C-alpha positions as CSV (number, residue, x, y, z in Angstrom):
1,M,45.1,20.7,-17.6
2,R,45.7,23.6,-20.4
3,P,45.0,27.0,-19.7
4,I,42.3,29.0,-21.5
5,Q,43.8,30.6,-24.7
6,F,42.7,34.1,-26.1
7,S,41.6,32.3,-29.2
8,E,39.0,30.1,-27.4
9,V,37.3,32.9,-25.9
10,K,34.2,34.2,-27.8
11,N,33.3,38.0,-28.2
12,I,30.1,39.1,-26.5
13,Y,28.3,38.9,-30.0
14,E,29.4,35.3,-30.7
15,Y,29.1,34.1,-27.0
16,E,25.3,35.3,-26.9
17,K,24.6,32.9,-29.6
18,I,25.6,29.8,-27.8
19,R,25.2,31.1,-24.3
20,S,22.1,29.3,-23.5
21,K,23.2,25.8,-24.2
22,F,26.8,26.5,-22.9
23,R,25.2,28.0,-19.5
24,E,23.2,24.7,-19.2
25,Q,26.1,22.6,-19.6
26,A,28.3,24.6,-17.1
27,I,25.7,24.5,-14.4
28,A,25.0,20.6,-14.8
29,S,28.7,20.2,-14.6
30,K,29.0,22.5,-11.4
31,K,26.5,20.4,-9.6
32,L,28.8,17.4,-9.7
33,H,31.7,19.6,-8.7
34,R,29.9,21.4,-5.8
35,M,29.9,20.0,-2.3
36,H,28.9,21.2,1.1
37,I,31.4,20.6,4.0
38,G,29.1,21.0,7.2
39,N,26.6,24.0,7.3
40,S,28.7,26.8,6.4
41,M,31.3,25.9,3.6
42,T,31.1,24.8,0.0
43,M,33.9,23.5,-2.0
44,V,33.5,24.0,-5.9
45,F,36.1,22.1,-7.9
46,E,37.1,24.0,-10.8
47,N,38.1,22.7,-14.5
48,R,38.5,24.3,-18.0
49,L,34.8,24.4,-18.4
50,S,33.8,26.3,-15.1
51,V,36.9,28.7,-15.7
52,M,35.6,29.4,-19.4
53,F,32.2,29.7,-18.2
54,Q,33.5,32.4,-15.7
55,I,35.5,34.3,-18.2
56,Q,32.8,34.5,-20.7
57,E,30.1,35.6,-18.1
58,M,32.6,38.2,-16.8
59,I,33.3,39.7,-20.4
60,R,29.4,39.5,-20.9
61,T,28.5,41.1,-17.4
62,E,31.2,43.9,-17.8
63,K,30.7,44.4,-21.5
64,I,34.3,43.8,-22.3
65,I,35.3,44.4,-26.0
66,T,38.9,45.2,-26.2
67,D,41.7,42.6,-26.5
68,S,43.8,43.5,-23.4
69,A,40.8,43.5,-21.0
70,M,39.7,40.1,-22.3
71,Q,43.3,38.8,-21.8
72,H,43.2,40.2,-18.2
73,E,40.2,38.3,-17.5
74,I,41.8,35.1,-19.1
75,D,45.0,35.5,-17.0
76,T,42.9,36.0,-13.9
77,Y,40.7,33.3,-14.1
78,N,43.4,30.8,-15.6
79,Q,45.0,30.8,-12.0
80,L,42.2,28.4,-11.1
81,I,42.8,25.8,-13.6
82,P,44.7,22.8,-12.0
83,A,48.2,21.6,-13.4
84,V,48.7,17.8,-14.1
85,G,47.7,15.7,-11.2
86,E,46.2,18.5,-9.4
87,L,42.5,19.3,-8.3
88,S,41.7,23.0,-7.8
89,A,38.8,24.4,-5.8
90,T,37.2,27.7,-4.9
91,L,36.3,27.3,-1.0
92,L,33.3,29.5,-0.1
93,I,32.5,30.4,3.6
94,D,28.6,30.6,3.5
95,I,27.4,33.4,5.7
96,T,24.0,34.8,4.9
97,E,23.5,37.2,7.9
98,K,25.4,40.3,7.8
99,N,25.9,40.6,11.6
100,L,27.5,37.1,11.7
101,I,30.0,37.8,8.9
102,K,33.0,39.2,11.0
103,P,32.5,36.8,14.0
104,M,32.5,33.8,11.7
105,L,35.4,34.8,9.5
106,D,37.3,35.9,12.7
107,S,36.6,32.4,14.3
108,L,38.2,30.9,11.2
109,I,41.4,32.6,11.4
110,G,44.4,29.9,10.6
111,L,42.1,28.2,8.2
112,N,44.9,28.2,5.7
113,K,47.2,26.3,8.1
114,D,46.8,22.4,7.7
115,S,43.0,22.6,8.1
116,I,41.7,21.4,5.0
117,Y,42.3,18.0,3.5
118,L,41.3,15.6,0.6
119,K,41.4,12.2,2.1
120,I,41.8,9.2,-0.2
121,G,41.6,5.8,1.7
122,N,44.3,6.3,4.4
123,D,46.2,9.1,2.5
124,E,45.7,12.8,3.8
125,I,46.6,15.4,1.1
126,A,46.6,18.9,2.6
127,A,45.2,21.7,0.7
128,T,47.7,24.5,-0.5
129,F,46.2,28.1,-0.6
130,D,46.7,31.1,-2.9
131,E,49.7,32.7,-1.2
132,A,48.3,36.2,-2.2
133,Q,45.5,35.4,0.3
134,I,47.3,34.2,3.0
135,E,47.1,36.6,6.2
136,D,47.6,35.7,9.8
137,D,44.9,38.0,11.3
138,R,42.0,37.6,8.9
139,V,40.2,35.1,6.6
140,S,38.8,35.9,3.1
141,A,35.0,34.2,2.7
142,V,36.4,32.8,-0.7
143,Q,39.7,30.9,-0.7
144,Y,41.3,29.3,-3.7
145,I,42.8,25.9,-2.9
146,K,44.7,23.2,-4.6
147,F,45.4,19.5,-4.0
148,A,48.5,17.7,-5.7
149,L,48.1,14.0,-6.2
150,T,50.6,11.3,-6.7
151,D,49.9,8.8,-9.6
152,A,49.2,6.2,-6.8
153,Q,46.6,8.4,-5.2
154,I,45.1,9.0,-8.7
155,S,44.7,5.3,-8.9
156,A,43.2,5.0,-5.6
157,F,40.9,7.6,-6.3
158,A,39.6,5.9,-9.1
159,S,38.8,2.7,-7.0
160,E,35.1,1.9,-6.0
161,N,36.9,0.4,-2.9
162,V,38.7,3.4,-1.4
163,E,36.5,6.0,0.4
164,V,37.3,9.8,-0.7
165,L,36.3,12.6,1.2
166,T,36.9,16.2,1.8
167,E,37.4,17.5,5.5
168,V,37.9,20.7,7.3
169,R,39.8,20.3,10.7
170,H,40.0,23.6,12.3
171,P,39.4,24.1,16.0
172,N,36.2,26.0,15.4
173,Y,35.0,24.2,12.5
174,L,35.0,20.5,11.9
175,A,33.2,18.8,9.1
176,S,33.6,16.4,6.2
177,H,31.7,15.5,3.0
178,T,32.2,11.8,1.4
179,L,32.3,12.1,-2.3
180,S,29.5,10.4,-4.2
181,Q,30.4,8.2,-6.9
182,E,29.1,10.6,-9.6
183,Q,31.3,13.4,-7.8
184,R,34.4,11.1,-7.8
185,S,33.7,10.5,-11.6
186,A,33.6,14.0,-12.7
187,L,36.8,14.7,-10.7
188,L,38.4,11.7,-12.0
189,A,37.5,12.9,-15.6
190,D,39.2,16.4,-14.7
191,L,42.4,14.6,-13.4
192,R,42.6,13.0,-16.7
193,E,41.7,15.7,-18.8
194,S,44.0,16.4,-21.8
195,T,43.7,19.5,-23.9
196,A,40.0,19.3,-24.9
197,D,38.3,22.4,-25.9
198,V,35.2,23.5,-24.0
199,L,33.5,25.9,-26.6
200,A,32.5,24.9,-30.2
């Protein structure tokens, strides 16, 4: 999937003109890319649309107007865009009660070591984590992960006869989510996406 280019990003003034419609499009897409894994984890798969939305919203919120600052946001969020044959996701550990945050995160130490999988039929694809986030003694509530698929796995992903699910297998957290056909279609479109622009 092609990274976002500076020329594609709109300044605050131009973005405001199209924001309402673009925001609706991004939110609708995110619904199909978001999946809950058990009660305390959510996986949101990223693509050019979701990344562009995050870039534009950050520029708007932070009132960023210089080219260098805009490029910094582009470079930062482009790391979420999957390469060819990849699926990229943001994993959120959902903890709403402040007093439970540290105990919950402490219980999940080691999450980045062969604990998260994408299962396509009998194939298991272990998630790779952002190396900058990997620490042996703590876990962040937000993790960036990627799954690398072979051509055969992508073909199986497209087959209605093959079950696809996301799974967390950690000693203190076991849960899975079976993808709906709508979710699979959305992710398959991401796997097959070429260089289409997301902002008109």
